[in-house]
VMD Tcl script that draws the C-alpha trace (Angstrom):
set ca {
  {-21.19 -18.72 -32.86}
  {-19.38 -19.43 -36.73}
  {-15.54 -19.57 -35.03}
  {-17.14 -21.69 -32.03}
  {-19.16 -23.99 -34.86}
  {-14.81 -23.60 -36.36}
  {-12.51 -23.91 -34.20}
  {-14.51 -26.00 -31.50}
  {-18.02 -28.16 -32.56}
  {-15.08 -30.88 -33.30}
  {-14.87 -31.71 -29.17}
  {-18.23 -29.34 -27.55}
  {-20.94 -30.04 -27.81}
  {-23.83 -27.50 -27.35}
  {-27.62 -27.43 -27.26}
  {-26.66 -31.54 -27.92}
  {-24.71 -30.32 -31.54}
  {-21.07 -31.08 -31.71}
  {-18.67 -33.20 -31.00}
  {-18.45 -35.77 -27.21}
  {-14.95 -36.08 -27.24}
  {-14.16 -32.36 -24.97}
  {-17.72 -31.74 -22.09}
  {-20.45 -30.07 -23.15}
  {-20.96 -26.22 -23.38}
  {-24.66 -25.62 -23.41}
  {-23.91 -24.18 -20.38}
  {-20.70 -22.21 -19.52}
  {-21.67 -18.90 -19.45}
  {-23.10 -19.49 -15.41}
  {-20.32 -21.92 -15.55}
  {-17.36 -20.50 -15.67}
  {-16.28 -16.63 -15.59}
  {-15.00 -14.89 -18.96}
  {-10.95 -14.98 -17.21}
  {-11.72 -19.30 -16.70}
  {-12.73 -19.55 -20.09}
  {-10.59 -16.78 -21.75}
  {-7.28 -18.49 -19.43}
  {-8.17 -21.52 -20.92}
  {-8.68 -21.52 -24.54}
  {-5.01 -19.34 -25.16}
  {-3.63 -22.02 -21.42}
  {-4.62 -24.65 -22.63}
  {-6.82 -27.15 -19.32}
  {-4.84 -27.23 -16.39}
  {-7.29 -29.64 -14.63}
  {-10.45 -32.38 -16.16}
  {-13.34 -32.99 -15.65}
  {-14.10 -37.02 -14.50}
  {-14.69 -38.00 -18.09}
  {-12.09 -35.99 -20.07}
  {-8.79 -36.96 -18.14}
  {-6.80 -37.38 -21.32}
  {-5.15 -41.42 -21.87}
  {-2.84 -42.96 -23.68}
  {-2.36 -47.07 -24.02}
  {0.48 -48.37 -25.18}
  {-0.72 -52.07 -26.75}
  {1.91 -55.18 -27.11}
  {1.80 -54.73 -30.39}
  {0.17 -51.63 -32.54}
  {0.24 -48.77 -32.59}
  {0.12 -45.78 -29.45}
  {-4.13 -45.19 -28.63}
  {-4.87 -41.75 -27.48}
  {-8.56 -40.47 -26.03}
  {-10.49 -39.52 -22.71}
  {-11.28 -42.15 -20.64}
  {-14.66 -42.61 -19.41}
  {-13.51 -45.59 -17.02}
  {-10.95 -46.87 -15.01}
  {-10.86 -50.24 -13.16}
  {-8.31 -53.14 -11.66}
  {-8.11 -54.66 -14.20}
  {-9.51 -52.92 -18.01}
  {-9.70 -49.03 -18.29}
  {-12.61 -47.74 -20.75}
  {-12.18 -44.65 -23.49}
  {-13.49 -42.48 -25.95}
  {-10.85 -42.73 -29.55}
  {-9.88 -39.34 -31.27}
  {-12.84 -40.49 -33.23}
  {-15.58 -40.09 -30.67}
  {-15.73 -44.18 -29.70}
  {-15.62 -45.86 -27.23}
  {-13.59 -48.95 -26.49}
  {-12.73 -51.37 -23.54}
  {-8.67 -52.83 -23.52}
  {-7.87 -54.57 -20.46}
  {-4.40 -53.90 -18.59}
  {-2.69 -57.49 -19.09}
  {-3.19 -56.54 -22.02}
  {-1.19 -52.67 -22.75}
  {2.39 -51.99 -22.60}
  {1.44 -49.29 -21.10}
  {-1.86 -47.34 -19.75}
  {-0.39 -42.68 -18.96}
  {-1.71 -39.60 -17.69}
  {-1.20 -37.46 -19.94}
  {-0.71 -34.56 -18.54}
  {-1.55 -31.90 -21.48}
  {-5.17 -31.74 -22.58}
  {-5.78 -32.28 -26.38}
  {-7.65 -29.35 -26.54}
  {-5.02 -27.17 -28.49}
  {-3.75 -23.92 -26.98}
  {-5.54 -20.84 -28.74}
  {-2.87 -18.31 -28.76}
  {-2.88 -15.38 -30.72}
  {-1.67 -16.09 -34.17}
  {-3.99 -19.75 -33.90}
  {-6.85 -16.87 -32.61}
  {-7.05 -13.16 -32.93}
  {-7.81 -11.16 -29.91}
  {-10.73 -10.07 -32.20}
  {-12.17 -13.41 -32.49}
  {-11.12 -14.44 -29.03}
  {-13.19 -11.70 -28.25}
  {-16.42 -12.63 -29.91}
  {-16.10 -16.13 -28.78}
  {-16.22 -14.58 -25.24}
  {-19.34 -13.25 -25.89}
  {-21.23 -16.02 -27.32}
  {-20.41 -18.31 -24.63}
  {-21.24 -16.24 -22.68}
  {-25.40 -16.40 -23.54}
  {-24.56 -20.27 -23.22}
  {-26.87 -20.90 -20.38}
  {-28.37 -23.60 -20.16}
  {-32.22 -24.52 -20.95}
  {-34.50 -22.06 -20.84}
  {-37.70 -22.52 -20.47}
  {-39.32 -19.18 -21.02}
  {-38.73 -20.12 -24.95}
  {-40.61 -22.99 -26.38}
  {-38.58 -25.91 -28.35}
}
mol new
graphics top color blue
foreach p $ca { graphics top sphere $p radius 0.5 }
foreach p [lrange $ca 0 end-1] q [lrange $ca 1 end] { graphics top cylinder $p $q radius 0.2 }
display resetview
Protein backbone atom coordinates (compact mmCIF):
# COMPACT_ATOMS: atom_id res chain seq x y z
CA UNK A 1 0.00 0.00 0.00
CA UNK A 2 2.89 2.35 0.77
CA UNK A 3 4.31 1.85 -2.75
CA UNK A 4 0.87 2.58 -4.24
CA UNK A 5 0.56 5.80 -2.23
CA UNK A 6 4.05 6.92 -3.27
CA UNK A 7 3.74 6.12 -6.99
CA UNK A 8 0.10 5.75 -8.04
CA UNK A 9 -2.27 7.63 -5.72
CA UNK A 10 -1.59 11.01 -7.34
CA UNK A 11 -3.66 9.85 -10.34
CA UNK A 12 -5.57 6.75 -9.15
CA UNK A 13 -8.19 6.33 -6.44
CA UNK A 14 -8.74 3.42 -4.08
CA UNK A 15 -11.73 3.42 -1.73
CA UNK A 16 -12.48 7.13 -2.38
CA UNK A 17 -8.91 8.29 -1.67
CA UNK A 18 -6.41 9.46 -4.27
CA UNK A 19 -6.40 11.22 -7.61
CA UNK A 20 -9.04 11.23 -10.34
CA UNK A 21 -6.93 11.65 -13.47
CA UNK A 22 -6.61 7.88 -13.92
CA UNK A 23 -9.13 5.09 -13.41
CA UNK A 24 -10.35 4.08 -9.93
CA UNK A 25 -8.48 0.92 -8.92
CA UNK A 26 -10.73 -0.16 -6.05
CA UNK A 27 -11.71 -3.34 -7.98
CA UNK A 28 -8.54 -3.92 -10.00
CA UNK A 29 -7.91 -7.22 -8.19
CA UNK A 30 -10.96 -8.80 -9.82
CA UNK A 31 -11.09 -6.69 -12.99
CA UNK A 32 -7.58 -7.43 -14.32
CA UNK A 33 -5.16 -10.33 -14.10
CA UNK A 34 -1.81 -9.89 -12.40
CA UNK A 35 -0.11 -10.23 -15.81
CA UNK A 36 -2.28 -7.48 -17.34
CA UNK A 37 -1.55 -5.08 -14.47
CA UNK A 38 2.16 -5.89 -14.64
CA UNK A 39 2.16 -5.17 -18.39
CA UNK A 40 0.50 -1.76 -17.87
CA UNK A 41 2.92 -0.78 -15.13
CA UNK A 42 6.05 -1.84 -17.02
CA UNK A 43 4.99 -0.88 -20.58
CA UNK A 44 2.26 1.74 -20.16
CA UNK A 45 -1.33 1.68 -21.33
CA UNK A 46 -1.96 0.39 -24.83
CA UNK A 47 -5.62 1.40 -24.85
CA UNK A 48 -7.64 3.92 -22.91
CA UNK A 49 -11.00 3.56 -21.21
CA UNK A 50 -13.71 6.08 -22.00
CA UNK A 51 -13.10 9.23 -19.99
CA UNK A 52 -9.36 8.60 -19.78
CA UNK A 53 -8.22 9.23 -23.35
CA UNK A 54 -5.22 11.60 -23.27
CA UNK A 55 -5.70 14.81 -25.24
CA UNK A 56 -3.73 17.97 -25.97
CA UNK A 57 -5.59 21.17 -26.82
CA UNK A 58 -3.67 23.96 -28.51
CA UNK A 59 -5.43 27.32 -28.16
CA UNK A 60 -5.09 30.03 -30.81
CA UNK A 61 -2.82 31.83 -28.35
CA UNK A 62 -1.16 30.43 -25.26
CA UNK A 63 0.38 27.19 -24.10
CA UNK A 64 -0.98 23.72 -24.93
CA UNK A 65 -3.38 22.21 -22.39
CA UNK A 66 -3.06 18.52 -21.54
CA UNK A 67 -5.57 16.30 -19.82
CA UNK A 68 -7.96 13.42 -20.27
CA UNK A 69 -11.05 13.72 -22.42
CA UNK A 70 -14.31 13.46 -20.49
CA UNK A 71 -16.79 14.40 -23.21
CA UNK A 72 -16.77 15.62 -26.79
CA UNK A 73 -19.28 16.68 -29.41
CA UNK A 74 -19.01 18.43 -32.78
CA UNK A 75 -18.50 21.85 -31.21
CA UNK A 76 -16.78 21.37 -27.86
CA UNK A 77 -14.55 19.15 -25.78
CA UNK A 78 -14.49 18.76 -22.01
CA UNK A 79 -11.32 17.60 -20.32
CA UNK A 80 -9.95 17.04 -16.85
CA UNK A 81 -6.64 18.87 -16.83
CA UNK A 82 -3.55 17.74 -14.96
CA UNK A 83 -4.74 19.64 -11.86
CA UNK A 84 -8.02 17.65 -11.92
CA UNK A 85 -10.15 20.60 -13.04
CA UNK A 86 -12.97 19.85 -15.46
CA UNK A 87 -12.80 22.44 -18.23
CA UNK A 88 -14.87 22.94 -21.37
CA UNK A 89 -13.46 24.37 -24.59
CA UNK A 90 -15.04 25.41 -27.88
CA UNK A 91 -13.28 23.64 -30.73
CA UNK A 92 -13.45 26.63 -33.08
CA UNK A 93 -11.36 28.60 -30.57
CA UNK A 94 -8.60 25.96 -30.66
CA UNK A 95 -5.76 25.74 -33.13
CA UNK A 96 -5.87 21.96 -32.65
CA UNK A 97 -7.46 19.20 -30.58
CA UNK A 98 -5.11 16.21 -30.68
CA UNK A 99 -5.92 12.77 -29.31
CA UNK A 100 -2.63 11.57 -27.87
CA UNK A 101 -1.43 8.03 -28.44
CA UNK A 102 0.86 8.07 -25.39
CA UNK A 103 -0.72 7.52 -21.99
CA UNK A 104 -0.20 10.10 -19.27
CA UNK A 105 0.72 7.17 -17.02
CA UNK A 106 4.49 6.92 -16.75
CA UNK A 107 6.23 3.68 -17.58
CA UNK A 108 7.64 2.16 -14.40
CA UNK A 109 10.71 0.30 -15.64
CA UNK A 110 13.08 -1.50 -13.25
CA UNK A 111 15.12 1.70 -12.91
CA UNK A 112 12.05 3.50 -11.54
CA UNK A 113 10.36 0.65 -9.62
CA UNK A 114 12.45 -2.33 -8.52
CA UNK A 115 11.23 -5.88 -9.15
CA UNK A 116 10.73 -6.34 -5.38
CA UNK A 117 8.68 -3.13 -5.11
CA UNK A 118 6.70 -4.11 -8.21
CA UNK A 119 5.92 -7.50 -6.65
CA UNK A 120 4.75 -5.77 -3.44
CA UNK A 121 2.61 -3.35 -5.46
CA UNK A 122 1.04 -6.17 -7.49
CA UNK A 123 0.26 -8.12 -4.32
CA UNK A 124 -1.48 -5.05 -2.88
CA UNK A 125 -3.43 -4.38 -6.10
CA UNK A 126 -4.63 -8.01 -6.19
CA UNK A 127 -6.29 -7.46 -2.79
CA UNK A 128 -8.43 -4.63 -4.19
CA UNK A 129 -11.75 -6.31 -4.90
CA UNK A 130 -14.26 -3.54 -4.26
CA UNK A 131 -16.84 -3.20 -1.53
CA UNK A 132 -17.16 -6.16 0.83
CA UNK A 133 -20.58 -6.20 2.54
CA UNK A 134 -19.18 -8.51 5.25
CA UNK A 135 -16.88 -5.73 6.46
CA UNK A 136 -18.60 -2.98 8.41
CA UNK A 137 -17.58 0.55 7.34
